[in-house]
C-alpha beads as a LAMMPS data file, in Angstrom:
LAMMPS data file: protein, C-alpha beads

210 atoms
209 bonds

1 atom types
1 bond types

-500.0 500.0 xlo xhi
-500.0 500.0 ylo yhi
-500.0 500.0 zlo zhi

Masses

1 110.0

Atoms # bond

1 1 1 -147.513 390.867 -194.195
2 1 1 -144.156 389.980 -192.714
3 1 1 -145.558 387.488 -190.204
4 1 1 -144.534 383.881 -190.838
5 1 1 -147.321 381.808 -192.343
6 1 1 -148.847 378.860 -190.564
7 1 1 -147.903 375.284 -191.617
8 1 1 -151.267 374.774 -193.363
9 1 1 -150.544 377.769 -195.570
10 1 1 -147.098 376.407 -196.447
11 1 1 -148.647 373.136 -197.604
12 1 1 -151.183 375.092 -199.605
13 1 1 -148.459 377.085 -201.355
14 1 1 -146.735 373.877 -202.480
15 1 1 -150.022 372.567 -203.850
16 1 1 -150.662 375.815 -205.695
17 1 1 -147.223 375.629 -207.276
18 1 1 -148.056 372.167 -208.585
19 1 1 -151.315 373.518 -210.001
20 1 1 -149.443 376.245 -211.900
21 1 1 -147.009 373.734 -213.393
22 1 1 -149.898 371.521 -214.513
23 1 1 -151.647 374.337 -216.386
24 1 1 -148.515 376.049 -217.646
25 1 1 -148.519 374.079 -220.886
26 1 1 -152.122 375.129 -221.523
27 1 1 -151.300 378.811 -221.052
28 1 1 -148.295 378.507 -223.356
29 1 1 -150.401 376.873 -226.056
30 1 1 -153.029 379.583 -225.855
31 1 1 -150.522 382.431 -226.137
32 1 1 -148.191 380.668 -228.552
33 1 1 -149.548 382.071 -231.793
34 1 1 -152.550 382.811 -233.995
35 1 1 -155.090 380.038 -234.201
36 1 1 -154.107 378.345 -230.935
37 1 1 -157.110 377.363 -228.825
38 1 1 -157.524 375.529 -225.545
39 1 1 -160.341 375.016 -223.082
40 1 1 -159.947 376.325 -219.507
41 1 1 -158.044 373.853 -217.289
42 1 1 -160.216 371.461 -215.326
43 1 1 -160.517 372.213 -211.605
44 1 1 -157.656 370.838 -209.514
45 1 1 -158.159 369.102 -206.172
46 1 1 -158.498 371.277 -203.103
47 1 1 -155.102 372.893 -202.344
48 1 1 -154.909 371.854 -198.710
49 1 1 -156.777 374.225 -196.409
50 1 1 -159.042 371.267 -195.729
51 1 1 -158.329 367.552 -196.219
52 1 1 -161.820 366.864 -197.602
53 1 1 -162.296 367.862 -201.268
54 1 1 -165.780 369.084 -202.131
55 1 1 -166.019 367.106 -205.396
56 1 1 -167.373 370.086 -207.319
57 1 1 -168.665 369.782 -210.876
58 1 1 -166.435 370.803 -213.784
59 1 1 -168.359 374.068 -214.237
60 1 1 -168.054 375.012 -210.551
61 1 1 -165.409 376.769 -208.488
62 1 1 -164.387 375.248 -205.183
63 1 1 -164.341 377.505 -202.118
64 1 1 -162.663 375.870 -199.125
65 1 1 -161.728 377.171 -195.690
66 1 1 -163.763 380.017 -194.253
67 1 1 -166.515 378.852 -196.626
68 1 1 -166.925 375.306 -197.935
69 1 1 -169.055 375.535 -201.046
70 1 1 -169.195 374.677 -204.740
71 1 1 -170.234 377.762 -206.682
72 1 1 -170.891 378.618 -210.321
73 1 1 -171.365 381.950 -212.122
74 1 1 -174.933 383.191 -212.351
75 1 1 -176.177 385.911 -214.746
76 1 1 -175.146 389.382 -213.622
77 1 1 -175.380 392.042 -216.316
78 1 1 -174.477 395.046 -214.163
79 1 1 -170.721 394.352 -214.260
80 1 1 -169.715 392.737 -217.585
81 1 1 -166.310 391.131 -217.995
82 1 1 -163.808 393.213 -219.941
83 1 1 -160.281 392.933 -221.316
84 1 1 -158.955 396.110 -222.890
85 1 1 -155.363 397.137 -223.446
86 1 1 -153.400 396.147 -220.360
87 1 1 -156.441 395.750 -218.072
88 1 1 -158.456 392.644 -217.253
89 1 1 -161.524 393.424 -215.132
90 1 1 -163.858 390.520 -214.327
91 1 1 -166.715 390.546 -211.821
92 1 1 -168.663 387.308 -211.476
93 1 1 -171.664 386.732 -209.262
94 1 1 -171.251 383.160 -208.027
95 1 1 -173.666 381.068 -206.057
96 1 1 -174.155 377.628 -204.570
97 1 1 -176.606 376.447 -201.941
98 1 1 -177.520 379.477 -199.848
99 1 1 -174.150 381.190 -200.445
100 1 1 -173.843 384.068 -202.916
101 1 1 -170.751 386.187 -203.471
102 1 1 -168.936 388.357 -205.964
103 1 1 -165.676 387.042 -207.400
104 1 1 -163.297 389.759 -208.599
105 1 1 -160.450 388.924 -211.006
106 1 1 -158.270 391.903 -211.840
107 1 1 -155.024 392.521 -213.707
108 1 1 -154.822 396.287 -213.943
109 1 1 -151.689 397.305 -215.843
110 1 1 -149.614 394.140 -216.382
111 1 1 -152.264 392.304 -218.439
112 1 1 -150.801 391.003 -221.727
113 1 1 -153.446 388.462 -222.714
114 1 1 -153.602 384.706 -222.073
115 1 1 -151.110 383.449 -219.516
116 1 1 -150.455 382.843 -215.833
117 1 1 -150.412 385.780 -213.414
118 1 1 -148.863 385.343 -209.969
119 1 1 -150.828 386.568 -206.954
120 1 1 -149.239 388.268 -203.935
121 1 1 -150.415 390.355 -200.952
122 1 1 -152.029 393.592 -202.090
123 1 1 -150.134 396.868 -201.829
124 1 1 -153.217 398.808 -203.020
125 1 1 -156.997 398.239 -203.292
126 1 1 -159.000 396.907 -206.225
127 1 1 -159.124 399.316 -209.136
128 1 1 -155.642 400.765 -208.619
129 1 1 -153.890 401.266 -211.989
130 1 1 -150.541 399.591 -212.699
131 1 1 -150.800 397.318 -209.678
132 1 1 -150.406 393.620 -208.908
133 1 1 -152.920 391.018 -210.154
134 1 1 -155.717 390.442 -207.653
135 1 1 -158.447 387.947 -206.784
136 1 1 -161.139 388.744 -204.220
137 1 1 -164.342 387.198 -202.911
138 1 1 -166.993 389.341 -201.249
139 1 1 -170.259 387.974 -199.918
140 1 1 -173.432 389.350 -201.426
141 1 1 -175.666 391.293 -199.078
142 1 1 -177.993 394.206 -198.570
143 1 1 -175.374 396.830 -197.757
144 1 1 -174.083 397.217 -201.310
145 1 1 -172.848 400.477 -202.730
146 1 1 -170.644 401.660 -205.583
147 1 1 -167.501 403.713 -205.079
148 1 1 -165.187 405.252 -207.638
149 1 1 -161.582 404.138 -207.082
150 1 1 -159.217 405.858 -209.516
151 1 1 -162.072 406.195 -211.968
152 1 1 -163.179 402.559 -211.619
153 1 1 -166.600 401.683 -210.168
154 1 1 -165.923 399.156 -207.402
155 1 1 -168.651 397.246 -205.565
156 1 1 -168.471 397.362 -201.772
157 1 1 -170.540 395.824 -199.004
158 1 1 -170.871 397.352 -195.555
159 1 1 -172.216 394.232 -193.900
160 1 1 -170.391 391.316 -195.513
161 1 1 -166.944 389.790 -195.363
162 1 1 -164.317 390.247 -198.066
163 1 1 -161.336 387.967 -198.695
164 1 1 -158.366 389.129 -200.767
165 1 1 -155.602 387.147 -202.471
166 1 1 -152.208 386.713 -200.829
167 1 1 -150.760 383.871 -202.950
168 1 1 -151.483 381.622 -205.903
169 1 1 -152.163 382.049 -209.603
170 1 1 -154.754 383.605 -211.897
171 1 1 -154.794 382.000 -215.335
172 1 1 -156.361 383.512 -218.447
173 1 1 -156.903 381.132 -221.359
174 1 1 -159.426 382.985 -223.499
175 1 1 -158.032 385.588 -225.879
176 1 1 -161.036 387.762 -225.079
177 1 1 -160.286 387.586 -221.326
178 1 1 -163.528 385.755 -220.587
179 1 1 -162.241 382.364 -219.450
180 1 1 -159.439 380.782 -217.476
181 1 1 -158.700 379.194 -214.120
182 1 1 -157.748 380.285 -210.646
183 1 1 -155.895 378.656 -207.767
184 1 1 -155.557 381.175 -204.974
185 1 1 -155.191 381.607 -201.231
186 1 1 -157.237 384.481 -199.852
187 1 1 -157.248 385.931 -196.344
188 1 1 -159.997 387.918 -194.687
189 1 1 -159.623 391.650 -195.227
190 1 1 -159.409 393.877 -192.171
191 1 1 -159.196 397.100 -194.177
192 1 1 -156.406 399.202 -195.677
193 1 1 -155.145 396.193 -197.686
194 1 1 -154.278 394.285 -194.496
195 1 1 -155.513 390.760 -193.797
196 1 1 -156.103 388.524 -190.811
197 1 1 -153.744 385.549 -190.787
198 1 1 -155.502 382.240 -190.249
199 1 1 -158.847 383.415 -191.687
200 1 1 -158.243 381.714 -195.038
201 1 1 -160.294 380.851 -198.075
202 1 1 -159.023 378.939 -201.090
203 1 1 -160.547 379.432 -204.534
204 1 1 -159.754 376.867 -207.197
205 1 1 -161.209 375.832 -210.534
206 1 1 -162.092 377.062 -214.000
207 1 1 -163.948 380.350 -214.513
208 1 1 -165.992 381.645 -217.429
209 1 1 -167.908 384.843 -217.990
210 1 1 -171.593 384.011 -218.650

Bonds

1 1 1 2
2 1 2 3
3 1 3 4
4 1 4 5
5 1 5 6
6 1 6 7
7 1 7 8
8 1 8 9
9 1 9 10
10 1 10 11
11 1 11 12
12 1 12 13
13 1 13 14
14 1 14 15
15 1 15 16
16 1 16 17
17 1 17 18
18 1 18 19
19 1 19 20
20 1 20 21
21 1 21 22
22 1 22 23
23 1 23 24
24 1 24 25
25 1 25 26
26 1 26 27
27 1 27 28
28 1 28 29
29 1 29 30
30 1 30 31
31 1 31 32
32 1 32 33
33 1 33 34
34 1 34 35
35 1 35 36
36 1 36 37
37 1 37 38
38 1 38 39
39 1 39 40
40 1 40 41
41 1 41 42
42 1 42 43
43 1 43 44
44 1 44 45
45 1 45 46
46 1 46 47
47 1 47 48
48 1 48 49
49 1 49 50
50 1 50 51
51 1 51 52
52 1 52 53
53 1 53 54
54 1 54 55
55 1 55 56
56 1 56 57
57 1 57 58
58 1 58 59
59 1 59 60
60 1 60 61
61 1 61 62
62 1 62 63
63 1 63 64
64 1 64 65
65 1 65 66
66 1 66 67
67 1 67 68
68 1 68 69
69 1 69 70
70 1 70 71
71 1 71 72
72 1 72 73
73 1 73 74
74 1 74 75
75 1 75 76
76 1 76 77
77 1 77 78
78 1 78 79
79 1 79 80
80 1 80 81
81 1 81 82
82 1 82 83
83 1 83 84
84 1 84 85
85 1 85 86
86 1 86 87
87 1 87 88
88 1 88 89
89 1 89 90
90 1 90 91
91 1 91 92
92 1 92 93
93 1 93 94
94 1 94 95
95 1 95 96
96 1 96 97
97 1 97 98
98 1 98 99
99 1 99 100
100 1 100 101
101 1 101 102
102 1 102 103
103 1 103 104
104 1 104 105
105 1 105 106
106 1 106 107
107 1 107 108
108 1 108 109
109 1 109 110
110 1 110 111
111 1 111 112
112 1 112 113
113 1 113 114
114 1 114 115
115 1 115 116
116 1 116 117
117 1 117 118
118 1 118 119
119 1 119 120
120 1 120 121
121 1 121 122
122 1 122 123
123 1 123 124
124 1 124 125
125 1 125 126
126 1 126 127
127 1 127 128
128 1 128 129
129 1 129 130
130 1 130 131
131 1 131 132
132 1 132 133
133 1 133 134
134 1 134 135
135 1 135 136
136 1 136 137
137 1 137 138
138 1 138 139
139 1 139 140
140 1 140 141
141 1 141 142
142 1 142 143
143 1 143 144
144 1 144 145
145 1 145 146
146 1 146 147
147 1 147 148
148 1 148 149
149 1 149 150
150 1 150 151
151 1 151 152
152 1 152 153
153 1 153 154
154 1 154 155
155 1 155 156
156 1 156 157
157 1 157 158
158 1 158 159
159 1 159 160
160 1 160 161
161 1 161 162
162 1 162 163
163 1 163 164
164 1 164 165
165 1 165 166
166 1 166 167
167 1 167 168
168 1 168 169
169 1 169 170
170 1 170 171
171 1 171 172
172 1 172 173
173 1 173 174
174 1 174 175
175 1 175 176
176 1 176 177
177 1 177 178
178 1 178 179
179 1 179 180
180 1 180 181
181 1 181 182
182 1 182 183
183 1 183 184
184 1 184 185
185 1 185 186
186 1 186 187
187 1 187 188
188 1 188 189
189 1 189 190
190 1 190 191
191 1 191 192
192 1 192 193
193 1 193 194
194 1 194 195
195 1 195 196
196 1 196 197
197 1 197 198
198 1 198 199
199 1 199 200
200 1 200 201
201 1 201 202
202 1 202 203
203 1 203 204
204 1 204 205
205 1 205 206
206 1 206 207
207 1 207 208
208 1 208 209
209 1 209 210
């Protein structure tokens, strides 16, 4: 990932930094002590991959770039959200219009409860213990299968595109790990944790486990 990023990505990174500052006070309040409560931050405007915001509803996530769609979680009981010890593992089935995808939010090892987790290019795949926080989007499709990765059941799709986080922030506001916000830049996966520069997707807004 040593290749210099394109100007559009640089602008996006500045916007994401502003998003993190705006929600930082919320994260601090939530983790500040017993009894503190706060609702997930409201979705921020599109971070810059496109100049036309989608005007999504407050309960929707905004996908912009490779896909332009407002999506919201739909019931999906096969992969419940979980926060246990130092692991946050969230799988949300999200849909909007004709688009359906799985949104993965993972902090496997450094999870310490409510707060802001910085996203960076992946050194290892989803499910790897003691690794960096990750956000991924993978389109739903017919080629689904489960694979054990270090003892974790990970959903894969043979026929559909996956985007993985390279920058941004994952925010957890709920003490039970079931709510928060995300503002992330993802790039299309080409396998072995590598991505294709320029094939970008931004994900921004509040998330909640159904």
